[in-house]
PLY file of the C-alpha trace (Angstrom):
ply
format ascii 1.0
element vertex 337
property float x
property float y
property float z
element edge 336
property int vertex1
property int vertex2
end_header
-0.01 0.01 0.05
0.85 3.03 -0.34
1.69 4.63 3.58
2.08 3.11 6.70
0.43 6.13 8.52
-2.75 5.34 9.05
-5.28 7.93 9.97
-8.93 6.42 9.05
-8.72 2.86 10.74
-11.77 0.95 9.35
-10.99 2.26 5.49
-7.01 1.37 6.29
-7.97 -2.43 7.41
-10.80 -2.85 4.89
-7.97 -2.16 1.70
-5.53 -4.26 3.76
-8.24 -6.93 3.53
-9.41 -6.37 -0.22
-5.86 -5.28 -1.81
-3.24 -7.29 0.10
-4.09 -10.32 1.68
-7.30 -11.47 -0.42
-6.17 -14.61 -1.80
-3.27 -14.76 0.14
-3.94 -15.03 3.94
-7.50 -16.46 5.41
-6.49 -15.40 9.07
-5.31 -11.90 8.14
-8.44 -11.19 6.10
-10.70 -12.20 8.62
-8.71 -10.23 11.29
-9.14 -6.85 8.69
-12.12 -7.24 7.47
-13.79 -7.68 11.02
-11.59 -4.62 12.62
-13.08 -2.80 9.52
-16.45 -3.18 11.00
-15.99 -3.41 14.61
-15.68 0.32 15.96
-14.44 -0.75 19.55
-11.28 -2.61 17.97
-10.96 0.01 15.45
-10.85 2.33 18.63
-7.89 0.71 20.24
-5.82 0.64 17.62
-6.61 4.44 16.53
-4.95 5.07 20.11
-1.63 4.00 18.54
0.61 6.52 17.19
-0.39 6.94 13.17
2.71 5.08 12.14
1.94 2.30 14.19
-1.30 1.05 13.59
-0.83 -0.45 10.02
-2.44 -3.74 10.01
0.75 -5.87 9.40
2.55 -4.30 12.54
-0.86 -4.81 15.26
-1.47 -8.52 13.50
2.23 -9.46 14.11
2.27 -7.77 17.62
-0.94 -9.96 18.63
0.52 -13.22 17.21
3.93 -12.14 19.20
1.94 -12.27 22.29
0.49 -15.43 21.37
-2.62 -14.72 19.81
-3.90 -18.08 17.80
-4.22 -17.89 14.25
-7.89 -18.69 13.69
-10.44 -17.22 10.82
-12.57 -16.94 13.76
-12.72 -13.33 14.06
-14.78 -13.45 17.42
-12.34 -15.35 19.24
-9.70 -12.96 17.97
-11.19 -10.16 18.61
-11.73 -11.52 22.41
-8.00 -11.94 22.57
-7.03 -8.52 21.43
-9.27 -6.95 24.04
-7.73 -9.03 27.05
-4.39 -8.90 25.97
-4.16 -5.40 24.98
-1.68 -3.74 27.11
1.13 -6.66 26.17
-0.21 -5.92 22.00
0.43 -2.14 22.77
3.57 -2.51 24.06
5.31 -4.58 21.67
3.60 -2.86 18.51
4.90 0.50 20.29
8.55 -0.98 20.53
8.80 -3.09 17.48
8.15 -2.34 13.66
7.51 -4.12 10.23
11.00 -4.75 9.62
10.74 -8.19 7.43
12.95 -7.58 4.48
11.96 -10.21 2.68
14.63 -11.63 1.08
12.96 -12.79 -2.16
12.66 -9.34 -3.41
16.38 -9.54 -4.28
14.68 -12.09 -7.19
12.94 -8.79 -8.42
15.62 -6.82 -8.17
18.11 -9.12 -9.86
17.19 -8.54 -13.48
18.21 -4.98 -13.00
20.95 -4.93 -10.93
22.53 -7.31 -13.80
22.50 -4.75 -16.56
24.91 -2.75 -14.29
28.39 -2.54 -14.52
30.22 -3.78 -11.93
31.31 -3.97 -9.22
28.35 -2.84 -7.18
28.35 -1.16 -3.70
24.55 -1.91 -2.66
22.94 0.68 -0.06
19.72 0.15 1.07
17.86 2.16 2.52
15.37 0.75 5.61
18.26 -2.19 5.36
16.84 -3.95 8.57
18.53 -6.67 9.30
20.51 -6.44 5.35
18.78 -9.45 3.50
18.17 -7.81 0.68
22.14 -6.64 0.44
22.84 -10.33 -0.62
21.92 -10.62 -4.25
25.02 -12.90 -5.00
24.26 -15.14 -2.10
21.23 -16.92 -3.01
19.91 -19.06 -5.41
17.32 -18.24 -8.14
14.39 -20.64 -9.87
13.18 -17.78 -12.57
10.01 -19.43 -14.53
9.49 -17.44 -17.78
7.09 -16.70 -20.30
6.15 -19.90 -21.78
7.22 -22.16 -18.49
10.66 -22.40 -19.19
12.94 -22.64 -16.16
16.26 -20.86 -15.70
18.60 -21.81 -12.29
21.06 -19.60 -10.83
22.95 -20.53 -8.07
26.03 -19.02 -6.28
29.74 -20.64 -6.77
30.90 -23.09 -4.22
33.17 -20.78 -2.82
30.81 -17.74 -2.71
28.63 -19.98 -0.02
29.00 -19.38 3.44
26.25 -21.35 4.20
23.20 -23.18 2.27
21.46 -20.25 -0.09
17.84 -20.27 -0.04
16.31 -21.13 -3.38
14.03 -17.58 -4.63
11.38 -18.65 -7.01
10.23 -16.04 -9.03
8.17 -15.31 -12.73
9.78 -13.24 -14.97
6.49 -11.60 -17.20
6.70 -10.13 -20.40
10.20 -9.44 -21.18
12.19 -9.03 -18.04
15.66 -9.35 -18.45
17.20 -12.87 -17.68
20.00 -12.85 -15.20
22.77 -15.09 -16.77
25.04 -14.60 -13.90
24.85 -13.24 -9.90
26.57 -9.49 -9.48
30.43 -8.73 -8.16
29.09 -7.08 -4.91
32.07 -5.59 -3.08
30.22 -3.39 -0.39
26.98 -3.73 1.56
25.70 -0.72 3.41
22.86 1.34 4.21
20.49 3.04 6.52
18.03 2.10 9.10
16.34 3.80 12.00
17.01 0.77 14.16
19.20 -2.03 12.44
18.37 -5.53 13.08
21.06 -7.97 14.35
20.97 -10.90 12.07
22.45 -13.04 14.84
20.09 -11.97 17.66
17.64 -14.80 19.00
14.71 -12.04 19.84
15.44 -9.95 16.52
15.14 -13.27 14.74
12.08 -14.30 16.76
10.13 -11.06 15.77
10.72 -11.19 12.26
9.17 -14.85 12.08
6.32 -13.15 13.67
5.79 -11.04 10.76
5.61 -13.44 8.39
1.72 -14.20 7.60
-0.07 -16.78 8.88
0.20 -19.74 6.48
3.02 -18.91 4.71
5.49 -19.78 7.70
6.47 -23.28 6.01
7.59 -21.79 3.03
9.15 -17.98 4.31
10.42 -19.27 7.89
13.07 -21.36 6.53
13.84 -18.96 4.17
14.03 -16.00 6.41
16.53 -18.52 8.67
19.10 -18.76 5.90
19.32 -15.03 4.89
19.58 -14.22 8.15
22.70 -16.78 8.99
24.20 -15.33 5.33
23.75 -11.68 7.22
25.11 -12.73 9.93
28.14 -14.52 8.75
28.88 -11.18 7.27
27.52 -8.13 8.80
26.73 -5.86 6.61
27.78 -1.60 7.11
24.12 -0.08 8.19
24.20 2.98 9.42
21.77 3.96 12.42
19.21 6.73 11.13
16.77 8.45 9.24
17.37 7.64 5.88
16.96 11.06 4.25
19.95 12.20 6.55
22.22 9.54 6.56
21.82 8.99 2.75
25.12 10.99 1.92
27.08 8.85 4.67
25.80 5.52 2.99
26.56 6.41 -0.35
30.13 7.76 0.72
30.90 4.75 2.39
31.14 3.15 -1.10
34.91 1.89 -2.66
36.27 3.71 -5.18
36.01 1.98 -8.45
32.32 0.40 -7.67
28.91 1.41 -9.26
27.10 2.89 -5.88
23.56 1.23 -6.12
21.07 2.69 -3.75
17.70 0.89 -3.09
14.83 0.10 -1.35
11.77 -1.96 -1.55
8.60 -1.16 0.67
10.11 1.71 2.56
9.20 5.40 1.63
5.36 4.65 2.86
6.91 4.78 6.30
8.08 8.66 5.59
5.54 11.39 5.35
5.39 13.32 1.93
7.34 15.72 2.10
10.22 13.41 3.96
9.64 11.56 0.54
10.15 14.32 -1.56
13.38 15.41 0.25
15.14 12.06 0.08
14.12 11.90 -4.13
16.03 15.49 -4.48
18.90 14.22 -2.71
19.40 10.82 -4.17
18.99 12.02 -7.73
21.95 14.70 -7.17
24.19 11.99 -6.21
26.90 9.87 -8.02
24.48 6.70 -8.12
22.14 4.12 -9.69
18.88 4.45 -7.60
16.52 1.60 -7.83
12.93 2.01 -5.89
10.44 -0.90 -5.63
7.18 0.64 -3.73
3.64 1.13 -3.97
2.36 2.01 -7.47
1.08 5.43 -6.55
4.11 6.13 -3.88
6.00 8.55 -6.11
4.23 10.90 -7.68
6.50 11.07 -10.45
6.97 7.95 -10.97
3.40 7.09 -11.00
2.98 9.79 -13.73
4.32 7.24 -15.89
2.60 3.92 -15.12
-0.95 3.84 -17.08
-4.10 4.48 -15.40
-4.91 0.83 -15.29
-2.16 0.05 -13.56
-1.94 2.94 -11.16
-5.96 1.79 -9.99
-4.34 -1.62 -8.58
-3.16 -0.15 -4.82
-1.12 -3.72 -3.95
0.99 -3.63 -7.25
4.50 -2.10 -6.93
6.55 -0.46 -9.37
10.13 -0.98 -10.24
11.85 1.81 -11.80
15.47 2.81 -12.53
16.71 6.29 -12.05
13.10 7.15 -11.74
12.11 5.31 -14.70
9.23 2.59 -14.00
10.60 -0.51 -15.72
8.37 -2.98 -14.56
5.64 -4.09 -11.73
6.17 -6.81 -9.40
4.53 -8.62 -6.24
5.31 -7.05 -3.01
6.79 -10.25 -1.47
8.98 -11.19 -5.12
6.91 -13.88 -6.14
6.59 -12.29 -9.69
8.07 -9.34 -12.22
6.37 -8.22 -15.05
8.16 -5.71 -17.43
6.34 -2.20 -18.42
5.72 -1.57 -22.04
6.55 2.49 -22.07
6.56 2.83 -25.70
0 1
1 2
2 3
3 4
4 5
5 6
6 7
7 8
8 9
9 10
10 11
11 12
12 13
13 14
14 15
15 16
16 17
17 18
18 19
19 20
20 21
21 22
22 23
23 24
24 25
25 26
26 27
27 28
28 29
29 30
30 31
31 32
32 33
33 34
34 35
35 36
36 37
37 38
38 39
39 40
40 41
41 42
42 43
43 44
44 45
45 46
46 47
47 48
48 49
49 50
50 51
51 52
52 53
53 54
54 55
55 56
56 57
57 58
58 59
59 60
60 61
61 62
62 63
63 64
64 65
65 66
66 67
67 68
68 69
69 70
70 71
71 72
72 73
73 74
74 75
75 76
76 77
77 78
78 79
79 80
80 81
81 82
82 83
83 84
84 85
85 86
86 87
87 88
88 89
89 90
90 91
91 92
92 93
93 94
94 95
95 96
96 97
97 98
98 99
99 100
100 101
101 102
102 103
103 104
104 105
105 106
106 107
107 108
108 109
109 110
110 111
111 112
112 113
113 114
114 115
115 116
116 117
117 118
118 119
119 120
120 121
121 122
122 123
123 124
124 125
125 126
126 127
127 128
128 129
129 130
130 131
131 132
132 133
133 134
134 135
135 136
136 137
137 138
138 139
139 140
140 141
141 142
142 143
143 144
144 145
145 146
146 147
147 148
148 149
149 150
150 151
151 152
152 153
153 154
154 155
155 156
156 157
157 158
158 159
159 160
160 161
161 162
162 163
163 164
164 165
165 166
166 167
167 168
168 169
169 170
170 171
171 172
172 173
173 174
174 175
175 176
176 177
177 178
178 179
179 180
180 181
181 182
182 183
183 184
184 185
185 186
186 187
187 188
188 189
189 190
190 191
191 192
192 193
193 194
194 195
195 196
196 197
197 198
198 199
199 200
200 201
201 202
202 203
203 204
204 205
205 206
206 207
207 208
208 209
209 210
210 211
211 212
212 213
213 214
214 215
215 216
216 217
217 218
218 219
219 220
220 221
221 222
222 223
223 224
224 225
225 226
226 227
227 228
228 229
229 230
230 231
231 232
232 233
233 234
234 235
235 236
236 237
237 238
238 239
239 240
240 241
241 242
242 243
243 244
244 245
245 246
246 247
247 248
248 249
249 250
250 251
251 252
252 253
253 254
254 255
255 256
256 257
257 258
258 259
259 260
260 261
261 262
262 263
263 264
264 265
265 266
266 267
267 268
268 269
269 270
270 271
271 272
272 273
273 274
274 275
275 276
276 277
277 278
278 279
279 280
280 281
281 282
282 283
283 284
284 285
285 286
286 287
287 288
288 289
289 290
290 291
291 292
292 293
293 294
294 295
295 296
296 297
297 298
298 299
299 300
300 301
301 302
302 303
303 304
304 305
305 306
306 307
307 308
308 309
309 310
310 311
311 312
312 313
313 314
314 315
315 316
316 317
317 318
318 319
319 320
320 321
321 322
322 323
323 324
324 325
325 326
326 327
327 328
328 329
329 330
330 331
331 332
332 333
333 334
334 335
335 336
């Protein structure tokens, strides 16, 4: 979705149900629809700061506190009201830092077009799991059903790499090799230590119900990779620390500033400031954000696509090149002719 700043709780939860979780997780679908029609529970959520009212965060906090993964909304509602103080505390002290490693499958086709070696600089890096596109294995399914596998060389693997499955549609460039990455850095308000047990447990709580069997082991494997070779993540505001993070890139490399599902956590003036500053830097800028989040990018996307609120757009230096699934299941080339 376009923003994590929630004013109208019932509308935001209704949109979350219809545009983000319908067909993907029946548990969250039931919870979101229930809250949208439940003034008392909406009121509890509305008592949180705006940035803390987002569905994915509130639901993860409830599950972290022990909420049963049931489609029975009244049972979930009873749990929330009985344990609200605990849920509230988790919500206030945590954030949605999922940083799904599978988003690397969306980034890789565009990274593969850049001259190496690459210095990767991620905004909102969390544990830095998207900073290791060269350490993961990929299974790309192309139009027509042909499958292309891409795996790290044995010398690059510090642990068994997870396999990231992704559909490449409508002519998205097929990566033939993995990038040569010489620097992994970025910025996050609260960087996560991938080796910390409590942080790992919270990241597991952020995985949506029904997806644990597939995403849980992938998350653990990606965290192991990051823990074995930690990235250089600067703690702070991504607008203020942008230049410093790029300055850390070694000479002779191509700096690539990227972010996935991050700018919605900024207010519009801060987003505009970030765009202005990143476009002034000597770097490649790759954004993977909600379809209407960046106005200059959205203006270049066909209206028929802008109406789909759950769609993400991949843009390179402000030019939209593809649409994508929020968690990396597919990426589709845009016809901008």
